[in-house]
C-alpha positions in Angstrom: 47.5 26.2 -47.6 48.5 29.1 -45.5 50.9 28.1 -42.8 49.2 28.6 -39.4 50.7 28.8 -36.0 50.3 25.6 -33.9 47.1 25.4 -31.9 48.1 24.4 -28.4 44.9 24.6 -26.6 42.7 22.4 -28.8 40.5 25.3 -29.8 40.3 27.6 -32.8 40.9 31.3 -32.1 38.2 33.7 -33.1 40.4 35.2 -35.9 41.1 31.8 -37.2 37.4 30.9 -37.3 36.6 34.2 -39.1 39.2 33.6 -41.8 38.0 30.1 -42.3 41.5 28.8 -41.6 41.8 25.3 -39.9 44.8 23.6 -38.4 46.4 21.1 -40.8 45.6 18.2 -38.4 41.8 18.8 -39.0 42.0 19.4 -42.8 44.9 17.8 -44.5 45.1 14.4 -42.8 43.8 11.6 -44.9 40.3 10.7 -43.7 40.2 7.3 -42.1 38.2 5.4 -39.5 37.7 7.5 -36.5 38.9 10.8 -38.2 36.8 14.0 -38.0 36.5 16.9 -40.4 34.0 19.4 -41.7 32.0 16.6 -43.3 31.1 15.3 -39.8 29.0 18.4 -39.3 31.1 19.7 -36.5 31.6 23.4 -36.6 33.8 25.4 -34.3 36.6 24.1 -32.0 36.7 20.9 -30.1 38.7 20.4 -26.9 41.0 17.4 -26.9 38.8 15.3 -24.6 35.6 15.7 -26.7 37.6 15.1 -29.8 39.0 11.9 -28.4 35.5 10.7 -27.3 34.0 11.5 -30.6 36.7 9.5 -32.5 36.2 6.6 -30.1 32.4 6.5 -30.7 32.9 6.8 -34.4 35.4 4.0 -34.4 32.7 1.8 -32.9 30.1 2.7 -35.4 28.2 5.1 -33.1 27.1 8.7 -33.6 27.0 11.4 -31.0 23.8 12.8 -32.4 20.6 11.5 -31.0 17.1 11.3 -32.6 15.7 13.9 -30.1 18.4 16.4 -30.8 16.9 19.9 -31.0 19.7 22.2 -30.1 21.6 22.0 -33.4 24.7 20.7 -31.7 26.0 17.2 -31.2 24.2 15.0 -28.8 25.8 13.9 -25.6 23.7 11.0 -24.5 26.2 8.4 -25.8 28.8 10.0 -23.6 26.8 9.6 -20.4 28.3 7.3 -17.7 26.5 4.0 -17.3 23.7 3.8 -14.8 24.8 2.2 -11.5 22.4 -0.3 -10.0 21.6 0.3 -6.3 23.6 -1.8 -3.9 21.8 -5.0 -3.1 21.2 -5.7 0.6 23.3 -8.6 1.8 22.1 -10.5 4.9 25.7 -10.8 5.9 26.1 -7.0 6.2 26.2 -5.6 9.7 23.4 -3.1 8.9 21.1 -5.6 7.3 17.6 -5.8 8.8 14.8 -8.1 7.7 11.5 -6.1 7.8 8.7 -7.5 9.9 6.2 -9.5 8.0 2.5 -9.2 8.7 0.3 -12.3 9.0 -0.4 -14.1 5.7 -3.0 -12.3 3.6 -3.0 -9.3 5.9 -4.0 -5.8 4.8 -4.7 -2.4 6.2 -7.9 -2.4 8.4 -8.8 1.0 7.0 -9.3 -0.6 3.5 -11.1 -3.7 4.7 -14.8 -4.7 4.7 -16.7 -7.4 6.5 -17.1 -10.6 4.5 -20.4 -12.3 3.5 -19.4 -15.1 5.8 -19.5 -12.7 8.7 -23.0 -11.5 7.8 -24.2 -15.1 8.0 -22.3 -15.7 11.3 -24.0 -12.6 12.8 -27.4 -13.7 11.7 -26.9 -16.9 13.6 -26.3 -15.0 16.8 -28.6 -12.0 16.3 -31.8 -13.8 15.3 -35.0 -13.0 17.1 -37.3 -15.2 19.2 -38.8 -16.8 16.2 -35.5 -17.9 14.7 -35.2 -15.2 12.1 -35.0 -11.4 12.1 -37.3 -9.8 14.8 -39.8 -7.9 12.7 -41.2 -6.2 15.8 -39.3 -4.9 18.8 -38.7 -7.2 21.8 -36.9 -6.8 25.2 -33.2 -7.6 24.8 -32.2 -10.7 26.8 -29.0 -8.9 27.8 -30.9 -5.8 29.2 -30.9 -2.3 28.0 -33.0 -1.0 25.1 -35.3 -3.2 23.0 -34.0 -5.1 20.1 -35.4 -5.3 16.5 -34.3 -7.0 13.3 -31.0 -8.8 13.5 -29.9 -7.7 17.0 -30.3 -4.0 16.4 -30.5 -2.0 19.6 -33.2 0.6 19.3 -31.6 4.0 19.7 -33.3 7.2 21.0 -35.4 8.8 18.3 -35.9 5.5 16.4 -39.4 4.2 16.0 -40.0 0.7 14.9 -43.5 0.4 16.4 -44.9 -0.4 13.0 -42.4 -3.2 12.5 -40.0 -4.2 9.7 -40.1 -6.3 6.6 -37.4 -9.1 6.2 -35.7 -7.0 3.5 -35.7 -3.9 5.8 -34.2 -6.1 8.6 -31.4 -7.2 6.3 -30.7 -3.6 5.3 -30.6 -2.5 8.9 -28.1 -5.3 9.7 -25.8 -4.1 6.9 -26.1 -0.5 8.2 -25.1 -1.7 11.7 -22.2 -3.8 10.4 -20.9 -0.7 8.6 -20.9 1.3 11.9 -19.0 -1.4 13.7 -16.7 -2.0 10.8 -15.7 1.7 11.1 -14.9 1.2 14.8 -12.4 -1.5 13.9 -11.0 0.5 11.0 -10.3 3.4 13.2 -9.1 1.6 16.3 -6.8 -1.1 14.9 -3.4 0.3 13.6 -1.7 -3.0 12.5 -2.3 -5.3 9.5 -5.2 -7.9 9.8 -6.2 -10.9 7.8 -9.9 -11.1 6.7 -10.7 -13.6 9.4 -9.2 -11.4 12.1 -11.1 -8.3 10.8 -14.4 -10.3 10.7 -13.9 -11.6 14.3 -13.2 -8.0 15.6 -16.3 -6.6 13.7 -18.4 -9.4 15.4 -17.0 -8.5 18.8 -17.7 -4.8 18.2 -21.2 -5.6 17.0 -22.0 -7.3 20.3 -19.7 -5.3 22.6 -18.3 -1.9 21.2 -16.7 -1.1 24.6 -14.1 -3.8 23.8 -12.5 -1.1 21.6 -12.2 1.6 24.2 -8.5 2.6 23.8 -8.1 3.5 27.5 -9.4 0.3 29.0 -9.2 -2.5 26.4 -6.2 -4.9 26.9 -7.3 -6.7 23.8 -6.8 -3.6 21.7 -3.5 -2.7 23.4 -2.2 -6.2 22.7 -3.5 -6.1 19.1 -1.8 -2.8 18.3 1.4 -4.1 19.6 1.1 -6.9 17.0 0.6 -9.5 19.8 -2.0 -11.3 17.9 -2.2 -14.4 20.1 -2.3 -12.2 23.2 -5.3 -10.2 21.7 -7.1 -13.5 20.9 -6.7 -14.7 24.4 -8.6 -11.5 25.6 -11.8 -12.6 23.7 -13.1 -15.0 26.4 -13.0 -12.2 29.1 -15.9 -10.3 27.4 -18.6 -12.8 28.4 -20.6 -10.9 31.0 -23.8 -9.0 30.9 -25.1 -7.1 34.0 -22.1 -8.5 36.0 -23.1 -12.2 35.3 -21.4 -14.7 33.1 -23.7 -15.5 30.1 -23.4 -19.0 28.5 -24.3 -17.5 25.1 -21.6 -14.8 25.3 -19.1 -17.4 26.5 -19.8 -19.6 23.4 -19.8 -16.6 21.1 -16.4 -15.3 22.4 -15.0 -18.8 21.9 -16.3 -18.9 18.3 -14.9 -15.4 17.6 -11.5 -16.4 19.0 -11.5 -19.5 16.7 -12.4 -17.3 13.8 -9.6 -14.8 14.6 -7.0 -17.5 15.0 -8.0 -20.2 12.6 -10.5 -18.8 10.1 -13.3 -21.1 11.3 -16.8 -19.5 11.0 -19.0 -21.7 13.3 -22.7 -21.3 12.7 -24.7 -20.8 15.9 -27.7 -23.1 16.2 
């Protein structure tokens, strides 16, 4: 063995690598647990830190190489520091804040739809003079344009002079519900339960101006998440032509009960 000068920096010089010379500490020491030599597949120099880490992992039966190694060198995944779990929030911490919780079963109004129970509720209030859908137009008891089907207010350009079938009346009801459902979806900015959403769609179906953002105290209370305050506004919307209507008073009470308690009272 040719006597070589002592390697002080932990690396082989270029000339040493070209001549195939290796320091005695990497070639002549008896191979034991944790030792490294050419049989380990390591070519070129190793700094002292990497060498120490390599020997430590080998001593524990590990290998620096990983199955997905593609660069021809030794893998480094086993040398990565352990992942640190995020700090858990502690209620005793000064900066701890409990997030506000929406009502039970609440969801985003923009993703909600009226329930079948609401459809039946509306049919009870929007039935015609004969107790079912009005298959021909009739004067609205609340004034304004004539009504047909399940409480459909005839709009300019619509012609129902030839009447409707019961199936057409049901389809017209669902179309009207979709329009008022959209009013609630676009006006309400806070989470709602299904019963709250249904009550608001019913209110809009009968009185869309209740969702006028400039004038509706009910809507302002609701979007401040004052749910009881919004419910208490329902009874105020019980007038038609300036006069209190017993039918509207009852309906607002039923809608308020639906909103607060989930009770769908059928109108007789």
